[in-house]
C-alpha positions as CSV (number, residue, x, y, z in Angstrom):
1,M,150.7,77.1,278.4
2,Q,153.1,77.0,281.2
3,T,155.6,79.2,281.4
4,R,158.2,77.2,282.8
5,S,158.3,75.0,279.8
6,F,158.4,78.0,277.6
7,R,161.6,79.3,279.2
8,D,163.3,75.7,279.2
9,A,162.7,75.4,275.6
10,G,165.4,77.3,274.3
11,H,169.3,77.0,274.5
12,L,170.6,80.2,276.2
13,P,173.8,80.3,274.0
14,S,172.2,79.9,271.0
15,L,169.5,82.7,271.8
16,S,172.0,85.0,273.1
17,A,174.1,84.6,269.7
18,S,171.4,85.2,267.6
19,L,170.3,88.1,269.7
20,I,173.7,89.8,269.4
21,H,173.7,88.8,265.7
22,F,170.5,90.6,264.9
23,D,171.4,93.7,266.9
24,I,175.1,94.1,265.0
25,S,173.5,93.2,261.8
26,F,170.4,95.9,262.1
27,M,172.7,98.5,263.3
28,V,175.3,98.2,260.1
29,W,172.1,98.1,258.2
30,V,170.6,101.3,259.5
31,L,174.2,103.3,259.8
32,L,174.6,102.1,256.1
33,G,171.1,103.4,255.2
34,A,171.8,106.9,257.1
35,L,175.0,107.3,255.6
36,G,174.2,105.9,252.1
37,A,173.8,109.8,250.9
38,Y,177.2,110.7,252.0
39,V,178.9,107.7,250.7
40,A,177.3,108.1,247.6
41,S,178.2,111.6,246.9
42,D,181.9,110.6,247.7
43,L,181.9,107.7,245.4
44,G,179.9,109.0,242.8
45,L,177.6,106.1,243.0
46,S,174.0,106.0,241.1
47,P,170.8,105.2,242.9
48,L,171.2,101.9,241.6
49,Q,174.6,101.4,243.3
50,K,173.5,102.9,246.6
51,G,170.5,100.6,247.1
52,L,172.8,97.8,246.3
53,M,175.3,99.0,248.7
54,V,172.5,99.0,251.4
55,A,170.7,95.8,250.4
56,V,173.7,93.4,249.8
57,F,174.6,93.5,253.6
58,G,171.0,92.7,254.6
59,V,171.4,89.6,252.3
60,L,174.7,88.7,253.7
61,A,173.5,88.9,257.3
62,V,170.8,86.3,256.6
63,V,173.3,84.1,254.8
64,G,175.6,84.3,257.8
65,A,172.9,83.5,260.0
66,L,172.0,80.4,258.1
67,A,175.5,79.5,257.9
68,A,175.8,80.0,261.9
69,L,172.9,77.6,262.1
70,G,174.5,75.0,260.2
71,V,177.6,75.1,262.2
72,T,176.0,75.0,265.7
73,T,173.6,72.3,264.5
74,R,176.7,70.2,263.4
75,L,178.7,71.0,266.5
76,R,176.1,70.2,268.9
77,V,175.8,66.9,267.5
78,W,179.5,66.5,267.4
79,L,179.7,67.6,271.0
80,T,176.8,65.8,272.5
81,P,178.1,62.9,275.0
82,P,176.7,59.5,274.0
83,G,173.5,58.6,275.6
84,L,172.6,62.2,276.0
85,E,170.8,62.9,272.5
86,A,167.9,60.6,273.7
87,A,167.1,63.2,276.3
88,A,167.3,66.3,274.2
């Protein structure tokens, strides 16, 4: 595999946005997991509710990523000048 073609394969703004999305989602998920015991004791949550508190954010992050993928795909098609889509 040639490294030149590998570097040119991605769309830099999309790759940067996905990296930032992953970093923020993972950071919040880790913080919720670490602080889950304190939040559960303050709010009087059961173990099931505490697990849902941590798990729901992960599911919402995946749904948000899929929604962002759909929006960027639509915008890329809409913003692409005529005659350029064959070169892409």
